[in-house]
Structures are given as C-alpha cells and as structure tokens.
N, C-alpha and C positions, 0 to 999 in steps of 0.2 A: 490082331490089333483092332479094337472097337472103332467103329465109325464115329466121327465127332458130330456129324449132322444126320438128319433124317428127313426125308420128304414125306409129307402127309397131305391127304386130300381133305378139303372142307367143302361140303355142299350145303348151301342155304336155300331152303324152299320157303318162299314167302307167299302166303295166300291172300286173295283180294278181299276177304271178309274183314270185319273188325271185331276185336274182343277186348275186354278189360284185363289188366294184369292179374287180377284175382281169379280170373276164369282159366288161367293156364293149367291148373291141375285137372279141371274138367275137360279141357282140350286134350291134354295128355291121355286121360282115361278113355276118351272117345276114340282116339287113334289106336290105342292098345286093343280096344274092343274090336276095331275094324280088322286089325292084322292077326289077332289071336294071341293068347297067353304063351303059346309055344315059341314065339319069337322073342327070345330073352333080351336082346339088345334094346328093344323098345321100352322095356320096363325095369331091367336090371334086377329081377327077382328070380330066385331058384325055387323049386318046390319046398325046400326046407329053410328058406329065409332069404336074406338080402345078398345080392352079388356085390361084394365090396370092391368094385372096380370103378375107374373113372367112366362116367356115362358117355357113350359114343353117339347116342341119339339124345338130343336136348330140345326141349319145348320152350318157347318164349314168345314174347311180343316184340316185333320190330316196327316202330312207328305205328303202334296200335294194331298191326296186322298179326294174326297167328303165324308162327314160323316154326319150322323144324330145322335144326342145325345138326348135320351129320358129320362126324369126325372119323377120319380114317376108315376102319372096317364098317362103321355105321353107314358109309356111302353105299356099300354093297347090299345093305339090308333094306334100304328105303323102298326098293321096288315092290316089297311085299305089301306096302300100302297102295302103291300106284297100280298094281295089277288087279285091284278091285274095280269092277265095272262102275260102281257108284261110290264116289268119294265123299258124299255128303255126310255130315255128322250132326248130332243133336247135343247141344250144351245149353244149360240154363233155360230149358224149355223153348228153345228156338233151333231151327235148322240152318246150318251153314253149308253152302254149295261146295266150298273148298276149291274154287278155281284158282289156278296158279297166277300170281301177279308177277313174281320174279323168281328165276332159278339161276343161282350163281354157283358155279363150280370152279374151284381154284386149287392149285397145288402150291404148298409152301415148304420152304426149307427150314426146319427147326435147327437152331444153332445158338451157341453162346458167343456173342460178338464182343468186339473191342470198343463198342459204343453203346450208348443207352437209348432205349426207346421209351416214349412217354405214353402212359395209358390212363384211362379212367375206368373204374370198376363201380358198378351200381348194385345196390341191395346185396352186398357181399356179406354172407353169414359166416363170420370168422370164428365165432366162439361156441364151444360146447359148454356143458354145465360147469365142468371143472375149470376151463379157461375163463369163463365168465366171472367166476369168483376171484380168480387171480387178477383179472383185468380191473374189476371194480375196487379191489383192495390197493391198487397202485396209487401213489400220491401225486404223481406229476404226469402232465401230458407227454413229456419226453419219454418217460418210462412206458407209458401206454403205447406210444407210437412205435418204439423199439420192439415191444412185444407183438404188435400187429404186423410189423415188417417180417419178423421171424415166421409168423403164421402164414403170411402171404407167400413167402419164399417156399415154405413147405407145400403149399397148395400148388405152386408151379411144378415142384418136383413130383407131386402126385399125378398131375396132368402128364408129365413126361413119362412116368412109369406106365400110365394108362395107354399111351400110344407106342410103348416099347422103345422109347428113346433113352439111351444112356447118356446123361448129361456129362460132357467131357471135362468141365472145369467149374469153379465156384460160381454160383449165381449171386450177382450183386443186385440189391434192391433197396430203394428208399422211398418212403411216402413223402410226397411233396406238398400235399394239402388234403386235410380231412374236411370235406365239404358239408357232410351231414351224417349224424348218427341218430337213427330213430327206430322205434319198434316196427317190425314187419310181421305179418301173420304167416305162420308155417304150420300146417297140419293142426289147426285150431289152437295153436299156442303162439304167444308173442315172443319174438327173439330180436336181438339187436341186429340191424342192418346198417352197413357202412357204405356211404358214397364217398369215394376219395380218388385222388390222382396219385400215381406212383411212376417211378422210372426203374427200368431194369435192363440188364445186358442180354436178356433172353427175348427173342422175337416171339410175339404171341399173335395168332390170327384173330381178326375181329369177330366178335360175337361168340367166342368160346366162353365157357363158364369156369370160375375158380371158386373153391370153398364148398360149403355144404349145399345140398339140394340144387345143384346146377342143372339137373334134368328138368326142373320147374322154372328155369329162367333166372335164378338168383346168381349173383356174382358175375354178371355179364361184363365182358371186357371190350373196350373200344380204344383204338390207338388215337392219341391226340396229335393232330397234324396242324402245323402253323403255316 
C-alpha cells in the first residue's frame, strides 16, 4: 500500500549580496560554472538535451538577495558549491563575494489535507504556445480562470512527481484573485507572467517554484498567513 504522505527537505541558502531579478540567469550560470557541468542537478541538462524533471536546485531572489533553494535530493548536492575554496562569482561585470546571510533547513510533510492553504504565486509562467492561443481565444474571465486552475493543478502534480510523491487523493484548487498579468522576459522572449492568489488542499513549502522555468525563479510560491 502506497504511503499517503512524504517527508521532504528544503534548504534555502540566501546570500548577503544584492542582485536584480533579471540577473538570476547570470547568477545561475555563474554557480553552474563554479560547480562544473558534470553536476546535472545544478542545470538540469544532459549531454543530448534537457532533463525533463522538476528542478531540485532553483535560483531566485529573496528580498533582492541571490538565493538557492534546494529541494529533496538537491540538498545533498549543494555541497559541491560550498566545497570550493572561493565562493565569489562574477555577474554583470561585477564580483559578488557570496557570503551567506541566512541558511534555512526544514523538513516538511507533503500531504493532501482536509483543509485549504492559501498561497501567492509570482511571475508564474503558465502558458506554452499552444495553451496561450487557447487562453487568448476564451471569451470570459471565468473560462480563463478555470483554465488556469487546471494548469496550476497540473503543475502541483508535476512537482509531486519530481519529488517521488504519489498524491493519494484528488487535488482541490481555486484561484481567489488574479492580481496582475504582464509580460515577463524569458530567454530573450516575452511571455505572460501571472501574479495571483490561490488556495489548495495540498501543503506547499515556501519559495518552491511551479510552472515553467522555476529554476530561474519564476512561479515562486509563498503561503499567505493572516
């Protein structure tokens, strides 16, 4: 009989430098250069193409500070950066010393609960080319919201698969407020980014990513606490 819950570790490494959100790809590239291409979890690429798995090492800004969020097995890999004698990196023609500001290690129990948790997700890239056409062809906000809810639910299931958690019962999810929809730049292209609030019966750890390009800080999730 499959377990209904799964324990996962989340390590957040927040550095004391400051970077802009648009510098996250350069930050990621500098870290990958430091650890070497042979360490696949840092970049999610194989020799013959992309590793289509949920990224267990994610790069982002947290309160303007560069941060690395390690999920599950990603926690075991981060030492490959820290074992370097020199942690400094060069991005945008400047050197960052990369001293640690905060190091947060937590263990969470992933489960589907009988209650709902409220979350905010920022710069969520929900739509691929095909879904974008479907979304733009929809006549009503209700129809668009229902479509986005289905995509966000699928993103949660992809996250679950990425951490080897078999979701034991149906995921419930509803979007409570769409705060902003605006173009964001991804790999020299503009795509739609959504900032919205939602609730779901799945517990989600803070600062994990959902959707496309989560390794670059998109789709960052935070619990809304009152």
